[in-house]
C-alpha positions as CSV (number, residue, x, y, z in Angstrom):
1,M,-98.2,-190.7,-150.6
2,D,-101.9,-190.0,-151.5
3,T,-104.5,-190.0,-148.7
4,K,-108.2,-190.5,-148.8
5,I,-110.1,-187.1,-148.1
6,T,-111.3,-186.7,-144.6
7,D,-114.9,-185.8,-143.6
8,A,-113.7,-182.5,-141.9
9,H,-112.0,-181.5,-145.1
10,L,-115.1,-182.5,-147.3
11,V,-116.9,-179.6,-145.5
12,K,-114.0,-177.2,-146.3
13,I,-113.8,-178.4,-149.9
14,A,-117.6,-177.9,-150.5
15,K,-117.3,-174.3,-149.7
16,F,-114.9,-173.5,-152.5
17,L,-115.5,-176.2,-155.1
18,P,-116.1,-174.6,-158.5
19,N,-118.4,-176.0,-161.2
20,W,-119.4,-178.8,-159.1
21,K,-121.4,-180.4,-161.9
22,V,-118.3,-180.6,-164.0
23,V,-116.3,-182.1,-161.1
24,A,-119.1,-184.5,-160.4
25,R,-118.9,-185.8,-163.9
26,L,-115.1,-186.1,-163.9
27,L,-115.5,-188.0,-160.8
28,G,-117.8,-190.5,-162.3
29,L,-121.1,-189.3,-160.8
30,E,-122.9,-188.1,-163.9
31,A,-125.9,-190.4,-162.9
32,E,-126.2,-188.6,-159.5
33,I,-126.2,-184.9,-160.6
34,N,-130.1,-184.7,-161.2
35,D,-130.7,-186.4,-158.0
36,I,-128.5,-184.1,-156.0
37,E,-130.0,-181.0,-157.8
38,N,-133.5,-182.1,-156.9
39,R,-132.8,-183.0,-153.3
40,Y,-130.5,-180.0,-152.4
41,R,-131.5,-176.4,-153.4
42,D,-128.3,-174.7,-151.8
43,G,-125.1,-174.7,-153.8
44,E,-122.9,-175.5,-150.9
45,D,-125.1,-178.5,-150.1
46,Q,-125.0,-179.7,-153.6
47,R,-121.3,-179.6,-153.7
48,S,-121.1,-181.2,-150.2
49,E,-123.5,-184.1,-151.4
50,A,-121.4,-184.7,-154.7
51,L,-118.3,-184.8,-152.6
52,T,-119.8,-187.3,-150.0
53,K,-121.4,-189.6,-152.8
54,W,-117.8,-189.6,-154.5
55,V,-116.2,-190.7,-151.1
56,R,-118.7,-193.3,-150.5
57,K,-118.4,-194.7,-154.0
58,E,-114.8,-194.5,-154.2
59,G,-113.7,-195.3,-150.7
60,S,-109.9,-195.1,-150.3
61,Q,-109.7,-194.2,-153.8
62,A,-111.2,-190.8,-153.2
63,T,-108.0,-189.0,-152.6
64,Y,-106.8,-185.4,-152.4
65,M,-104.5,-185.9,-155.4
66,K,-107.3,-187.1,-157.7
67,L,-109.6,-184.1,-156.9
68,Y,-106.4,-181.8,-157.1
69,G,-105.6,-183.2,-160.5
70,I,-109.1,-182.7,-161.9
71,L,-109.2,-179.2,-160.7
72,L,-105.9,-178.5,-162.5
73,V,-106.9,-180.0,-165.7
74,M,-110.1,-177.7,-165.4
75,Q,-108.0,-174.8,-164.9
76,E,-109.1,-174.1,-161.5
77,G,-106.0,-173.3,-160.0
78,E,-107.1,-171.5,-156.8
79,A,-109.3,-174.2,-155.8
80,A,-106.6,-176.8,-156.7
81,E,-104.1,-174.9,-154.5
82,K,-106.7,-174.8,-151.5
83,V,-107.0,-178.8,-152.0
84,K,-103.2,-179.0,-152.0
85,E,-103.1,-177.0,-148.7
86,L,-105.5,-179.6,-147.1
87,T,-103.3,-182.4,-148.5
88,R,-100.5,-180.8,-146.8
89,D,-102.5,-180.6,-143.4
90,S,-103.6,-184.3,-143.7
91,M,-100.2,-185.5,-144.5
92,T,-98.6,-183.6,-141.6
93,S,-101.1,-185.3,-139.2
94,H,-100.2,-188.7,-140.7
95,N,-96.4,-188.1,-141.1
96,P,-94.2,-186.7,-138.7
97,H,-91.8,-185.7,-141.5
98,P,-93.8,-184.2,-144.0
99,A,-91.0,-182.9,-146.1
100,A,-89.8,-186.4,-146.7
101,T,-93.2,-187.0,-148.6
102,P,-93.2,-185.8,-152.1
103,L,-96.3,-184.4,-153.5
104,A,-97.1,-186.4,-156.7
105,V,-99.5,-185.0,-159.1
106,P,-101.6,-187.6,-160.7
107,T,-101.9,-188.0,-164.5
108,V,-105.2,-187.7,-166.0
109,P,-106.0,-188.5,-169.5
110,V,-106.7,-184.9,-171.0
111,A,-108.8,-186.5,-173.8
112,V,-111.1,-188.2,-171.3
113,I,-111.5,-184.9,-169.2
114,A,-111.9,-183.0,-172.4
115,D,-114.9,-185.2,-173.6
116,N,-116.4,-185.0,-170.1
117,I,-116.1,-181.2,-169.9
118,T,-117.5,-180.6,-173.4
119,A,-120.6,-182.6,-172.2
120,T,-121.6,-180.0,-169.8
């Protein structure tokens, strides 16, 4: 089961999200990056705004596992693990038996991600 990222968790993720521009590109926000940089000077504000725009754009498709998968492909293991922990927190609050819900890692086409990373 994969769930949409909560607003409360967006704030937490913004504090540790690495390389927000690469993440934004991989989340399909290429066109938004310049606007975010111009409107927000603080790095945490930029990260928060990128995540917020992604959630608004994707709705229920803006999930923990999608972000987790992107961070893994970027070899940002520490940040991915933090997202994974938030996933567990979210699943526990929605599922009284969290052990019965497997944590499925999404498959992301590596070629697509590699193309987006080299574009930075």
